[in-house]
N, C-alpha and C positions, 0 to 999 in steps of 0.2 A: 504494500500500500504506500502511495506517494505521500511524503510528509507535507503538511500544510505550511507553505512558505509564509503565509500571513501570521502564523502563530509564533514565528521566531521573534525574539526581542530585537528592537532596533539597536540597543546598546548591549554588547556582549559582556557577560560577567567573567571575571578572572577566576580561573579554576584553582584547585588546591595547589599549594606550593608556589603560587604566583604565576603559573604558566598561562599563556594565552594561546588559543587554538585558532588557526586561520581557516577561513572558508576558501577552499580551493576551487569551488565550482565556477567562480567568476574569472579565473585565471586561464591563460593559455596552457593547455596540457603539455605542450612541447617546451615550455619555459622551465628551466631547472630550478629546484628549490635551493636557495643559497643559505648555507649555514655559517655562522660566525662563532668561534670559540673565544670568549673574552668579553668583558663588559666595560672596557675603558673608554676614554674619549674617542680614540680612533674607531673602536667598534661601534659606538653610537652614531658617529658621523657616517661611517660606511653603511650602517643599516638604513639611515635616512636616505642616502643617495640611492641605494639599491631599491628601496620601496618606491622612491620617486621615479625610478627607471622601469617599474612594472614587475619587479621580481617578488616572489614569496621569500620571506626572510625568517629564519629561525635562529635564535641566539642561545648558545649554551653557556650556562654559568654554574659554578659550584653552589651558589646561593641565589637561585632565580627570584625568590620572593623579595629579596633585598633590592634588586635592580630593575624589577619589572616596570616601575613607574618612570624610569629614565628613558624608555624607548617609545617610539610611536605606537599607537594603538594597533596598527596593522602588522606589527612585528610580534612573533611568538617568542616568549622568553621561557626557557625550560632548562632542564638539566643538560649537562654536556653529552651524556650518553644518548639521550633522546634526540638532541640536535644532530649528533653524528649519524644516527639511524635515519632521520628524515631527510637530511640534505644530500643533494647530488654533487655539490661543490662546496668545499669548506674553506673559509678564511681562518687561518690560525693567527689570531690577534692577541697572543699572550707573549710575555717577555721570554726571550730564548732560554733563560735559566729555568723556566718552568715547563719547557717542552717535555721533560721526562715525566711530569705528572700526568701527561695525556696518554701514556703507554697503555693504560687500561682500555682505551678506546680503539685499540688496534683492530679487533675483529669487526667493529662497526665501520671502520674507514677503509677496509680492504677494497681495492679497485676504484677508489674515489680520488678526485683531484684535491690536493691540499695546496693552498696558496699561502706561502710564508711572507708576512708583511713586517717581520721584525727587523730591528736595527741594533747594532752594537753600541757600546758606550765610547769606544775609541776605534781608530782605524786599525784594521786587522790586515797585516801584510803577509802573514804566513799561512793562514787558514787553519782548519777548515772553516767554511762559512756556517752561519746559522741554518741555512737551507740544507746544506749537505748533512749536517748533524740531524736535522729533522727527517731527512730521507733515510738515514741510518735507523732511526726509531721506527719508521713506517716503510719498510722495504716493499710492501705490497700495494702501496699507494703511489700516485704520481704527484711528485712535489714540483711546484712552480714557484719561482721567486718573483715577486712583483708587488706593486703598490707601496713599497717602503719609501719611495721618493716623493709620495703624495702626502701632504699634511692633512690633518683632520679638518683644518679650516678650509682647505681647498675642496675636500669632499662635501663639507657642509654648504659652502657657498656655490659650488658648481665649477666646472672647468673654465667658465668665462672669466672668473676672477683669480685664476691661478695657473700653474703649469698644466699643460694638456698631455704631456708625454708620460707614459707608464712603461718603464723598462721591465721586460719579462725574460726569463730564461728557464729552461727545463729540459729534461732528457726525453720527454714524451711530446711529440708534435701534436698529437690529438689533444692532450691536456692543455697545451699552450693555445691551441685554436679555440678551445672552450673558454679560456680566460680572456682571449682576445675579443671574442664576441661579447663578453660581459663588459669589457673596456669600451668598446664601440657604443654599446647601448647606454652606458653611463655618460657618454660624451667625451671620453678620453681617447688618446691616440696611442695604441700599443706599439712598442719598439722591441722587436725580437733580438735579444742579445746572444742567442745560441743555447748551448748546453748548460746544465746546472753548474758546471765548473766556472761559469762567468758570474755566479751569484756573489762571489767575494767582491768583485768589482762593483756590482750594483749596490751591495751593502755599504761599501765605502763612500759611495757618491754623496749621501747627505752629510757626511762627516767632514768633508773637505771645507776649509774656511777660505773662500775667495782664492783658489789656486792660480787663476789667471790674472789676479790683481796685485800679486806680490811685487813684481818688477815695476809696474806703473806707480804703485804707492811708494815704493822705495825711491824711485826717481823723483817723484813729486816732493817727498819729504827731504831728500838730500838737497835738491835745488832750492827749496824754501829756506833751509837752514843756511846754505851757502850764501844766497843773496841777502838774507836778513842780516847775517854777520857782516857781510861786505858793506851794506848800507849803514849798519850801525857804526862801523869804523869811520866811514866817510862823513856821515851827517850828524852823529852824536858825539863820538869820542874825539874826533879831530877838533871841533870847536871848543870842547872842554879842555883839551891838552894845550892848544895853541893860544886861545883867547880867554879861557876860564869861563866860557858860557855854559850854563847848565840847561841843556835842551833835552833832558831825558824824558820829558813828557811826550816826545815824538814816538817813543818806542811802541805804545799799544796800537796806534792808528796810522800815523804817517809812514813809519818804516814798514809796517805790514802792507800798507797800500802801495808802496813803491815795489815791494817784493813780489806781490801777487801777479801783476802783469808780466814781470820778468819770467816767473815760473810758467805762466800760461803760454807765452810766446815760445819759449824754449821747448816746452812739452808739445806744442803744436808742430814745431819743426821736427821733433823726434817722431811724429806720426808719419811723415812723408819721407824722412831720410832713409829708412830701410828699403822702401820701394825703389829709390834711386840706386842704392847700393846693389840691389838685386838686378836691376837693369844693366848697370855697368859690368857686373859680374858675368851676365849673359853675353854682353858685347865682347868682353875679353876672351871668354872661352869659346865663343862662336856656336853655342848650342844652348838649348833650354833644358837639356836632359841631365846636366850635372847637378848634383844636390848642393844646396847652399850649406854653409857652415851651420852647426847647431845653434850658435848664438844668434845668427841672422834669422833662422827659422823661428826661434822663440820670439824674437823681436817682431817679426812680421805678424805673428798671431796675437800680439798684445796691442796692436795699433788702435783698436776700438777703445780699450781701457785707457790708453794714453790720451786719446782725444777727449774722453769724458773727464779725465782729470784736468786737462787744459781748460775745458769749458767751465768746470767748477771754479777754478782759480779766476777765470775771467768774470764770472758772475759775482764772486766775492769782491773782486776789484771794483766792479760797478757799484755794489752796495756800500763799500767803504768810501768811494768817491762821493756818493750822494750824502754821506754822513759828515764829510769834512766841514761844511759850513755850520754844523750844529755844535761844534766844539767851542768851549769857552776861549781857548787859545786863539782860534780863528777870529772870534769877535774882537778880542783885545788887539790882535794884529791889524784888523780892519780899522778900528778906531785910531790906533796909533799912526797908521799910514795916512788917514784923513787929516789928523791933527798936524802931522809933519808937512803935508802939502799946503795946508792953510797957513802954517807958520812961515813956510818958505816963499809964500806968495805965488805958488803955481796955480793958475786958474783952470787950465785944461790939461789934465794928466793923460788924455787920450793918445795912444801910440798905435798907429795903423798896423805896424808890423806885428805887435803882440796880439792885437785884436784878431787879425787874420789867422795868426798861428793857432790861437785858441779855438776859433770857429772851425778851422779845418781839422784840428786835433780831435775835437769832440765828434764831429760829423763822421770822420773815418773810423773812430772807435766804435760808434753806434753801429755802423755797417758791419764792422768785423764781428761784433757781438751777435748781430742778427744772423750772419752766415754761420757762426759757431752754433747758434741755437738750432738752425736748420740741420746741421750735421748731427747734433746730438739727438734730435727728434727722430731722424731717419735711421739712426742706429738701433732704435728700439725694435725688437722682433715684430711687434704688432703693426708697426708702420712699414717696416721693410718688406713684410709679406704682401703688402698692397701695391707694390711697385715692381716693375720688371728689372732685370739685371742692368740693362742699359741706363735706365733712369737712376738706379742706385749708384752705378759707377760714375755717372755724370755729377751727381750731388756730392759723393764722397771724394772724388778725384778733382774734377774741374772746379766746382764751387769750393772744395777744400783748399786748393791752391789760391783761389781768390780770397778766402778768409785769411790765409797766411800772408798774402800780399797786403791786405788791408791792415792786419795787425802790425806788420812791419812798418807800413807807412804811418800808422798811429804812433809807433815808437820814434820814428824819424822826426815827426812833427813835434813830439815832446822834446826831443833833443835840440832840434832846430840848429842853431849855430854854436851851441854850448860845447860841442866837441872840440872846438878850436880855441876855447877860452882856457888859459892856463890856470885860472883860479878854480876851475872845476876839478883839477887833478889834485885832490887833497891827499896828503900822505903819499904823493906820487902815484895815486891809484886813479885810473880813468873812470869817468862816470859810468854808472851801472848800465845805461842804455847802450854804451859802446860795446860792452861785453855781450849783452843780450843779442845784439844784431848780427854777431858773427855767424852763428849757426843758421838762422833764417836766410841770410844772404847766400850762404853756401848752398842751401836747399833750393832756393829760387834760381840761382845760376845753374845748378845741376839740371833743373827742370828745363831751363832754356836751352841747355846743351842738347838735351834729348829731343827738343823740338826742331833742331836743324834737320833739313830734309834728308840728307845722306845718312845721318845717324838714326833718324826715326824710321827710314826705310829699312835699314839693316836690322834694327831691333824688331820691326814688324815681321820681317822674313824669319828671323830666329824664332819668334814666338808662334809662327805657323809651321814650324818643323824643319826649317833650313839648318843644316849643320855644316860648318866649314871643314871639320876634320874628316867627315865621311863623304865629302864631295856631293852633298845633296843640294841640288839646285832647282829652283822653280821660279816662275814669274807670277807676281801677285795679280789677281783679277782687278781690272780697273773699270773698263767700260762694259764688261759683260755680266754685270750684276743685274738681276731682274727681281723686282719686288723684295729686295733685301736678301735674296738668296744668291750665293756665290756660284759661279760657273766653274766647277772643279775640273773641267776639261782643259783649262789652261795650265794646270799644275803638271810640270814635267819633272819627274824624279829620275835621277841617274845615280845608281849605286855602283861603286867600283870596290869590290871586295876581293881579297886574296885569301886563299885557303892554304 
């Protein structure tokens, strides 16, 4: 006899022990039941995301009555054994040191997929990984490592507000495909890392602290300390030693404000210098197939971080510059200068040269900051994914060199003719802007050298496969390009090899 659907209560009561029982009649029969062992923050966020994705979820706990109220109404919270029996795929969301307590569930987990989401407390270089140890505990189950790089916050808020990639590895391709389908349904992008032996690398991923930022941060810190001490010696210590003037009040703002643009310009030059070195190395060797030195490879991979550090210093320089008139010392200097002009009888202190210098100085600086802002925004993955490679290359290369040129012009206008004033060489030390301009000038001149037609043509041929040592010759397509596609029939290869 069919049960009367109208007699069912609208609000389901919680059963004994705090367990909730799901109604499976409204779900797709092909949809697997997802089990979660553990009741921590990650488990609760994962359960919410799985329920929102249309899965039936059963959570196993040692004390289900204690945690039943923390999960959504559609989630069944029961004992670990019952959850293991009901689930087709099980997320092991317990700390790795507690994996051994799950051994009693081995008969219930035979033939099922176990997803290990655990992380270690520190980087493990020697192994074995947590997933490999879990596989040893459950040899008759298929262990897949995954979701350990996704935070509970990302699971709770959805993939739109966090990282979308989920790194997976496992020895069973069928098990990985099952977990991949779950990832896709939850809105994430699975990345297959191979066999379970790769799990150690995946577990170490969340534990690395800015590995690609070490060199940029070191360069930024070193340059800041160097230029700060240099400016301190020239602008603070020299007046105190030679004239007895105490201008130590300049240290918190003025010295910092002169230091920041110096660091920003040098860091921006360091972004484009490795590309020039790589180009000249290819011209020298006559091929693109020789590997660059290790230091140059590492330098090339940190250009994005170097550029962002440069942008940060430029923004801080702008903020500091806007705060300069707010200082008490600036007000006293302005009043003293006005009093001195009135006392000396100067009616019109206007100097066209200084006015034009300051106007051009500020205008070029604003344009340089605007271009740097564009470079920083387009380096974000969410923005870079919306433009094609040619657009990205145009912004990061062409507009990047324009930003470097504008920043260099900004520094030149700041210096104006003071580089030829002997009074500026305090302690026989040249002004800071003279030191700063050396590297940007070298980068800009190097770029101009690569724009010479004969050099640019040779470099273009090398990057398209021409090799001087192997006698590989071809002619570049010029007029035979149609609709942006190159006619490869013009490419003539001649190999002269000896055996």
